[in-house]
N, C-alpha and C positions, 0 to 999 in steps of 0.2 A: 276598778275593784268594786264589786257589789257590796252594798251595806243593807242592813235591815230597816233603814229609814225610808219608808215609802215616799215621803215628801221630796226625796232626792229626784224622783221621777215624775211627780205630779204636784204642781204648785199653782194654786189659784191666787192671782194678784188682786188687790183691792178694787181695781177697775174692771175685773172680770176676765182679764187675759189669763189663759191657762198655759203655763210653761211646762213642757213635757220632755222627758228623755226616755226613749225606748230602752228598756232594760236589756234587751237581747242584741240590739244593733248599735246602741249609742246615738242614734239619730236624734237631734234636737229640734223640737217643733214648738212654735207658738200658735195658739188658737185665739184669735181676737174676736170677741163677741160682736154680733151685729153685722158681720161681713156677709153672712149668708142666711137669710131668713125665709127663703122659698120653701113652702111645704112640699112633702112628698105627694106626687100626683101621677096617675096614669091617664089623665085626660089628654085628648088629642091636642097637640100644640097648634097655635094659630099659623105657624109656618108650614104645617103639613099640607100635602096635596092629595086630593081625592084620586082614587084609581079604580079601574074596573076589575072586579074580582073574577077569577077564573076557576074552573072546576079542578084543574090540576095545575099546580104552580110551576112557573117557568121563569122566575125573576132573576136567578143567579145560577152559577155552576153547581150549587149544592141542592137545587130544587129537584122534585120528584120526576119531572119530565126530562131531566138532563143528567141521568145517572152515569152516562158514558163520558162526562166531562171531568170525572174524578177517576183515580186509579182503581183497579179491580178491588172488589169488596172482600176484605178478609172475613167479615161477618156482617149479618144484618139481623135485626129483631123485627119480627112480624107479629102483629096482634091477632090472636085467635080467640074471639069472645073475651073471656076474663083472664087469659094467660098469654104469655109471649113465647113464640117459637124462635130459637136461636139457630140461624142457618149459617154454616161456614162454607167459604169458597164456592159461592154460587156461580155457575157457568154464565157467561155473557148472554147466551140465548134465553135465559130464564129471568133476567132482570125485571121485566115488566109483568111477570106472572103474579107478583105480590107487591104490596106497598110497604116500604121499609119505615118503621117508626124511628129507628136509629140505624145508622150504618157506620161501620168501622173500615176506614180506607187508609192507604199510605198517603203521605203528604207529597203532592206533586213537586213542591219546592221545599226540600228539607232544610232545617237549620243545621243539624249534624248529619251530613250526608253518608250514604253507604260507602262512597269512596274513602271517607275518613276512617271508617271501620276496617275496610279492606286494606288500605295502604299502611295504616298504623298498627294493625293487629292481625293482619292476614285473616280477617273475618270471612266466613263462607256461609252461604245459605244452607239451612238444614235440608235433609233429604225430603221431608214433607213439603217444604217451600219450593224446592226444585220441581218436584212432581206436580204440584199445583200450577206453577208457572208454565211448565211444558204442556199440561193438559189444557190450560186456559187458551194459550196461543195456537193450539192445534185445531181449534174450531174457526170457521170463517168469521163469525161475529167477534170472537175473542181477538183474532188477528187484526181485524178492522179497528177494534177499540184501541189496541196497543199501538198500532201505527199512527192513529190520530193523536193519541197522547204524546207519542214520541215526537212527532212533527211540531205539535204545539209547544212542547217544552223546549225544543231546539230553537224555535222562532223567538220565544220569550227570552231565551239566553243570548239572543243577538246573532244566531247563526243564519247564514244565507242559504238559499235553495241549493246552491252548488255544494256548500259545506255539508248540508244535510244528506245529499245524495252520495257524497264521498264516504260517509260513515260505513264501516264494514258491519256485517251481521254480528260479529263477535263484540264489537264496541256497542252495538245496539242492545244486545243481550245484557252486557254489563250494566248499562244504564237502567234497563228494565228490571234488574234485580232489586232496585230500590222499591218498586211497586209491590213486590212479593215478599221481600225479606228485609226491608229497611226498618229503621228504628225511630221513625218520626211518623206518628199516625194521627188521624182525625176521627173523632166521634161526631157524626153529623145527625142533627135532629131532623124530623120529617118536615115540619111546617116553617115557612118563611114568615107568614103573617098569622095573626090570631084568627080564630073562627069568626066570621062575620065582619072582618075588617073592611073599612071603607076608605081609609087614608094610608098613605105610604109610610107613616111612622108607627103604625100599629103592628109592630114586629113581634114574633113569638119568641119571648125570652125564657130564661130558666124559670122565672117566677110565674110564667103563664102555663107551664106544664102542670099536670096533676101530680099529687104526691107519688103515686105509683109510677107514672112516667119518669119522674125525676130519679126515683130509685133504680129503674131500669137503665137510665142514662149513666148513673154512677157505676152500676154493676158492669156495664159494657166497657167502661174505662178501666176497671180492675182487670177484666179479661185481657185487655190490651197490655197492661203492665206485666201480668203473669206470662203471657206469650213471649214478650220481649226478653224477659229473664231466662226463659227456657231456650230461646234461639240464639242469644248473644251473651256468652259468659263473661264478656269484658265490661258489661254495664255495671256501674257502681251506684248509680242513682237514676231515677226516672222523674223528670219534671212534668207535672200535670198542671195545666192552666187553661183559662178561658178568657178571651178578650171579647167584651160585648160592646159593639159599636166602634166606629172608626177612631174616635179620640183615645180609646183604650188599646189601640193597636190592631183592631180587626180589619182584615183586608176585604172581608165579605160580611155583610150584615145579616147573616143567617146563623142561627145558634149552632155552635160546635165547640168541642174541647180539643186540646192538643196534648199529645203524650210524646215526650222526647227522651230517648235514652242517652245517658251521659257516662263518661268514663272517669268522672271525678265528682266530688261533692259541691265544690264552690266554696269560696272563702267564708261567706256568711254561715254556712252549715258547719264548717270546721270550727268556727268560733263558738257556736252554740254547743257543739259536742264537747269542746273543752270546758265550757261552763257546767255541763252535765257531769263531767268527770269530778269536778270539785263539789257539786251539789246536785245529786240525782233528783231532788224535789223542786228544782228551780222553776219548772213550768207551772207548778202549783203556786209557789211562793210569789213569783213575779209575773205570773199570768193571771190565773183566776182569783187568787187571794188578793192581789193588788187591785184588780178590777172591782172585787166585792167591797173592798175598803172604801172605794169612792162611788159606790152605788152605780156601777157601769154595767153590771150583769142585767140583762133584760129578757132572756129566754132560756128555757132548760127543759129537757126531757130525761128519761131514765138513762140515756146513753150518751148525751152530748149537752154542752152548755155554750151559750153565746153571750158575748159582751163587746162593748165598744173598746177598740184598741187604743193604747197610749203611745204617743211618740211616732206617729206615722205621717208621711208627707201628704197623704190623702185621707179623707174620712174613711175609717176602716173598721169593719166588723170582724171579730175573731170567733170562730166556732171550733171547739175542742171536743174530741172524742174522750169519753171517760174510761174507755176500755184499757185493760192491761195489755192488750195487743197494740203494738206501736206502729204497725204498717197497715195501710188500708186493706190490702188483699188478705190480711190475716184475720180480719174481723168476721164475726158470725153474721148471719143474715139479719138478725135482730139488731145487732150493733151497727151494721151498715145502714139499715133502714132508719134507725134513730138518728144517725149522723146526716143522712140524706134529707130526712124530713126537716131538720133544723136549718140546714143550708138552704133548702128550698123555701122555707118560711121567710128567711132573711131576704132572699132574692125577691120574693113576692112583696115583702114590705118595702124594699128599696124601689120597686117599680122598674119599668122597662125603658123609660125615657131618658135615663142618664147613663153615660158610659161607665162600665164597671169591669174590673179585673177580678177573676177568681184564681187563687193560687193555693196549691196543696203543699204541705210540709209534713214530713214524717221521718222515722229513723232510717238512715241509709242502709242499703242491703248488707254492707260489710261492717257496719258499726256495732260495737258491743255495748255502748252507752245509749240508753233508750230515751227518745223524746216522743211525746204523744202526737198522733195524727191530728193536724189542725188545718183549717181552711180559712184563708183571709179573703174578704170581699172588700175591694178598694174602689170607692166612688170617685171617678175621675172628674171632679168639678173644679179643679184649679190647675194652673200651669206654673211650675217653678220658674222663676225668672232671675233677673240680675241680683236682687237682694239675697236670694238663697245662695246663689253662686259665690257671692262675695263674703258671706258670713257663715255659711254652712248651718244657718238657722232657717228652717222651713216654715212657711206660713200656711197653716191649715185653716180654711175659712169657716170651719164648723167646730165648735168646742165639743168634747166628748159627751157632755151632758145634753147639749142641744141635739146631737145626733140621736142619743138615746130617746129623748123626748119626741123626736120626729117618728121614730120607729114604733114605739109602744102603742100609740093609738091606732096605727095602721095594723099592727098585729092583732089587736082586739077585734077590729073590724073584720079582718080575714077569718079569724076563728069563729066569730059570731055568724058569719055567712056560711060556715061549714066548708070553706075552701081548704083550710088547713086545720089540723087537730092534733091531739095527743102531746101537748106540751104546756108548760107553765110560763106565764108572762109576768114580768116586773115583780111586784110584791109576792106573787105566788111562788117564786123561785126559792129553793131551800137555803142556798148560800152556805152550805156546810164547808168548813175549811178542807183543803186538800181533796177535792172531789175526783181528781185525775189519778187513775190507778196504774199508769203506764210503767212505773219503776218498781212495782211491788212483786214482780214475778220474772 
């Protein structure tokens, strides 16, 4: 049962240990001072290795010379001087006529597969998806692309050459439907390494994008969400997340987001919706207002606010939209840009050398009780072990205040350099009570 006593969730002991309970999940966390004193830095680690730069990258399956190692493109963004052209359903023969700043493709290895939707809900591809599929495979290059993907996926699934040859054309088409109408997609960024990189650790992360590039990256993710909802009426929630570097769950160290359609909310979301039913203002009261009480708010603009989260297993930043719109794809361009800019600033401040998860939360499609769109950035600097398993108390190596104090100087540096702009830092933040307007309309 929630109370109005903030110290039930955040308590600093005389020795500096910060005992925390997350108000929304009940997770108990202790942050012990002095366990992690490493400053934020984007300098090249001593363990990195020099590499030879190439004009066109070919380091992984997501790189620009290897477009055919991912499923057919549902969309790509191409930069034209100062604007971006959105190209849908590009034929295979035209892949190398332009350079994609961002690409939207199906996931070759889905979490929630198209067979799940077909067998459980009798899901079928839309007319548009079927026409695109048939037109794509009707060309020699398209057929070659699909056959190569098909064989690769079968081999990775443990199928022998004999088993692959025995597959009928019908079975093959059923599998290929995932490429054209599946509900697990990737948004893939252009660059593998930053411009002028000389070492193998100088990867192009979210924080290395410009503000405009990051906004376009966000916007393409919203296009994916909206398309999924239009083509699959059984979706109740869409999970959006980004795993940066292997310790955070990334299979490829190339910047990409994942968008996965689900037929349920999940238990954590159900719990938070119940809280909203009892107190519609709870994300103000136990989110921003609680963080403000302990001086954990560190950045803000007219459309979003960022603070260090309380009661997380990993050092976590929370960025909340102030809008009365409660789903990302309902936001205006200004609201979306404001949210994108603040998330981008936080990524830039965190740096690219440490593993990080980005997770999106928002009001489910079929929920009537509204929660604000918010994004969590989780710094994967610790590994839960035996102590956590035996006690259900998680040890976070960085106190919330320490994390705030690492971020603020870095944000000032980035703003002074002109890399990021249009937001307030630390003491400049207004800290007005109840800044989130999600429940007022």
